C-alpha positions in Angstrom: -48.2 217.7 -64.1 -51.2 215.8 -65.4 -54.6 216.2 -64.0 -54.6 212.4 -62.8 -51.3 212.8 -61.0 -52.5 216.0 -59.3 -55.7 214.1 -58.0 -53.5 211.1 -56.8 -51.3 213.4 -54.9 -54.3 215.2 -53.3 -55.8 212.0 -52.3 -52.6 210.8 -50.7 -52.3 214.1 -49.0 -55.7 213.8 -47.4 -55.3 210.2 -46.4 -52.0 210.9 -44.9 -53.5 213.9 -43.1 -56.4 211.7 -41.9 -53.7 209.3 -40.6 -51.9 212.0 -38.9 -55.2 213.1 -37.1 -55.7 209.4 -35.9 -52.1 209.3 -34.6 -52.7 212.6 -32.7 -55.9 211.4 -31.3 -58.0 213.8 -33.6 -61.1 212.5 -35.2 -63.0 214.2 -38.2 -66.7 214.1 -38.5 -66.5 211.1 -40.9 -64.4 209.3 -38.5 -67.1 209.9 -35.7 -69.8 208.6 -38.0 -67.9 205.5 -38.9 -67.3 204.8 -35.2 -70.8 205.4 -34.5 -71.8 202.8 -37.1 -69.4 200.4 -35.7 -70.9 200.9 -32.2 -74.4 200.4 -33.4 -73.5 197.2 -35.2 -71.7 195.8 -32.2 -74.5 196.8 -29.9 -77.1 195.2 -32.3 -75.1 192.0 -32.5 -74.8 191.8 -28.8 -78.7 192.3 -28.5 -79.5 189.7 -31.0 -77.2 187.3 -29.4 -78.7 187.7 -25.9 -82.2 187.9 -27.4 -82.0 184.3 -28.9 -82.1 182.4 -25.6 -84.9 184.7 -24.2 -86.9 183.9 -27.4 -86.6 180.1 -26.7 -87.9 180.7 -23.2 -90.4 183.6 -23.8 -93.4 181.5 -22.4 -91.6 181.0 -18.9 -90.5 184.7 -19.0 -94.1 185.7 -19.7 -95.4 183.6 -16.8 -93.0 185.3 -14.6 -94.2 188.7 -15.9 -97.7 187.9 -15.2 -97.3 186.0 -11.8 -95.1 188.5 -9.8 -96.5 192.0 -10.9 -100.2 190.8 -10.5 -99.6 188.8 -7.3 -101.4 191.5 -5.1 -104.1 192.4 -7.7 -107.8 191.9 -6.7 -109.6 190.9 -8.9 -106.9 189.3 -10.9 -106.9 190.3 -14.4 -107.3 188.1 -17.4 -104.5 188.1 -20.0 -105.9 187.9 -23.6 -104.9 188.5 -27.1 -107.1 189.7 -29.8 -105.3 189.4 -33.1 -104.0 186.1 -34.6 -100.4 187.4 -34.9 -100.3 188.8 -31.3 -98.7 185.8 -29.6 -95.9 185.8 -32.3 -95.3 189.5 -31.8 -95.4 189.0 -28.0 -92.7 186.5 -28.2 -90.4 188.8 -30.3 -90.8 191.6 -27.9 -90.0 189.5 -24.9 -86.8 188.3 -26.6 -85.7 191.9 -27.5 -86.4 193.2 -24.0 -84.6 190.2 -22.5 -81.9 190.7 -24.8 -81.5 194.4 -24.0 -81.4 193.6 -20.3 -78.6 191.0 -20.7 -76.6 192.9 -23.2 -76.9 196.1 -21.1 -73.3 195.9 -19.7 -71.7 195.5 -23.1 -74.0 198.3 -24.6 -73.0 200.9 -21.7 -69.4 200.1 -22.2 -69.7 200.8 -26.0 -71.6 204.0 -25.4 -69.0 205.4 -22.9 -66.1 204.3 -25.2 -67.9 206.2 -28.0 -67.6 209.5 -26.2 -64.1 208.9 -24.8 -62.3 210.5 -27.8 -63.8 213.9 -26.8 -62.3 213.6 -23.2 -58.9 214.4 -21.9 -56.4 211.7 -21.0 -57.2 212.1 -17.3 -60.8 212.0 -17.9 -60.8 208.7 -19.9 -60.0 207.0 -16.7 -63.7 207.3 -15.6 -64.9 205.4 -18.8 -64.7 201.8 -17.3 -66.0 202.8 -13.8 -68.8 204.8 -15.5 -69.7 201.7 -17.6 -70.0 199.5 -14.5 -71.9 202.2 -12.6 -74.3 202.6 -15.6 -75.0 198.8 -15.6 -75.5 198.6 -11.9 -77.8 201.7 -11.8 -79.8 200.5 -14.8 -80.4 197.1 -13.3 -81.1 198.7 -9.8 -83.7 201.0 -11.4 -85.2 197.8 -13.1 -85.2 196.0 -9.8 -86.8 199.0 -8.0 -89.5 199.2 -10.5 -90.3 195.5 -10.2 -90.6 196.1 -6.3 -93.3 198.9 -7.2 -95.1 197.1 -9.8 -97.3 194.8 -7.6 -98.6 197.8 -5.5 -99.0 199.9 -8.7 -101.0 197.2 -10.5 -103.0 196.5 -7.3 -104.2 200.1 -7.0 -105.0 200.4 -10.8 -106.8 197.0 -11.0 -108.7 197.6 -7.6 -109.8 201.1 -8.8 -112.7 199.9 -10.8 -113.3 196.7 -8.8 -116.9 195.6 -8.6 -117.7 197.7 -11.6 -115.4 196.6 -14.3 -113.8 193.3 -14.9 -110.0 193.6 -15.8 -109.1 192.1 -19.2 -105.5 192.9 -20.2 -104.3 192.7 -23.8 -101.0 190.7 -23.7 -99.0 193.2 -25.9 -100.3 196.2 -24.1 -99.7 194.7 -20.7 -96.1 193.9 -21.7 -95.6 197.3 -23.1 -96.8 198.8 -19.8 -94.4 196.6 -17.7 -91.5 197.3 -20.0 -92.0 201.1 -20.1 -92.0 201.3 -16.3 -88.8 199.2 -16.1 -86.9 201.1 -18.8 -88.2 204.4 -17.3 -86.7 203.5 -14.0 -83.6 202.2 -15.5 -82.8 205.3 -17.4 -83.9 207.6 -14.6 -81.3 205.7 -12.2 -78.4 207.0 -14.6 -78.5 210.4 -13.1 -75.9 209.9 -10.5 -73.7 208.2 -13.1 -74.0 211.2 -15.3 -73.3 213.6 -12.5 -70.2 211.7 -11.5 -68.8 211.9 -15.1 -69.6 215.6 -15.5 -68.1 216.3 -12.1 -64.9 214.6 -13.0 -64.7 216.5 -16.3 -65.3 219.7 -14.2 -68.3 220.6 -16.2 -70.6 220.8 -13.1 -70.3 221.3 -9.5 -72.6 220.7 -6.5 -73.2 224.5 -6.5 -74.5 224.3 -10.1 -77.1 221.6 -9.1 -78.2 223.6 -6.1 -78.6 226.7 -8.1 -80.8 224.9 -10.6 -82.7 222.8 -8.0 -85.9 224.4 -8.5 -85.8 224.1 -12.3 -84.8 220.5 -11.8 -87.8 219.6 -9.7 -90.1 220.9 -12.5 -88.1 219.1 -15.0 -88.2 215.8 -13.0 -92.0 215.7 -12.9 -92.2 216.8 -16.6 -89.7 213.8 -17.5 -91.7 211.3 -15.2 -94.8 212.3 -17.2 -93.0 211.6 -20.5 -91.3 208.3 -19.6 -94.3 206.7 -17.8 -97.7 205.7 -18.9 -100.5 208.3 -18.6 -101.6 207.8 -15.0 -100.6 210.0 -11.9 -99.6 207.1 -9.7 -96.8 205.9 -12.2 -95.6 209.5 -12.6 -95.3 210.3 -8.9 -93.6 206.8 -8.2 -91.0 207.8 -10.8 -90.6 211.4 -9.8 -89.9 210.8 -5.9 -87.0 208.5 -6.7 -85.6 210.8 -9.1 -85.8 213.7 -6.5 -83.7 211.4 -4.3 -81.2 210.6 -7.1 -80.9 214.4 -7.7 -80.0 214.9 -4.0 -77.4 211.9 -4.3 -76.1 213.5 -7.5 -75.5 216.8 -5.5 -73.5 214.9 -2.9 -71.4 212.9 -5.6 -70.5 216.3 -7.2 -69.6 217.6 -4.0 -67.2 214.8 -3.2 -65.7 214.2 -6.7 -65.7 217.7 -7.6 -63.6 218.8 -4.7 -61.2 215.8 -5.6 -60.9 217.0 -9.2 -60.3 220.6 -8.0 -57.5 219.3 -5.8 -55.9 217.3 -8.7 -56.1 220.5 -10.9 -54.4 222.5 -8.3 -51.5 220.0 -8.1 
């Protein structure tokens, strides 16, 4: 047997073994990396597709971002830009943030589908509900942050009233608004993660109760990381997170019991 013939047989054996793995639902590290690349490409395409319309209407979006969050502020801040290209970069950022918001249902679906090969057949049933729940919780977190932003900015702008005149750089102001919205959107995923882990049998309500003290400390640390460096923003994120942790305990109690009952049957 020649060397080339042996190499061809070995390659055919490897490829057939890979096909058998895929047929049996098994994926190698290379398969996972290829799937991750496909997920990133699809999510990036969806992001760009949704960002283009937001780029056309970036001025109207920015007017909304300045009118509503600052409606309670006194004195009313002046929005400025200090570099020639800042307005251009601002429009790009608004387009990308808007694209992320509108593409979030598709992105969450792709994320949950990516982890589905690591789940058992009965656990894969939670993928579609988890994708919808992730989208709902993310948008709920963004909406909740929008409700808090006027009060937050009222406190921050009024803190130095009479002594300092508020002038906000457009890019930094947009970054502040987006960090708050994304922080709340991500934080509101906690019940969804608890639901999936409870259905998988990875955690129970007793687990969350056992580590409640550690979770409280972790929540305040996470709030300090996700929010801008001011105490008010951190507390306003930490308090809803504590409530969501309590909701997660209840979710684990309900769905954990159902999962146990199904396993016993």
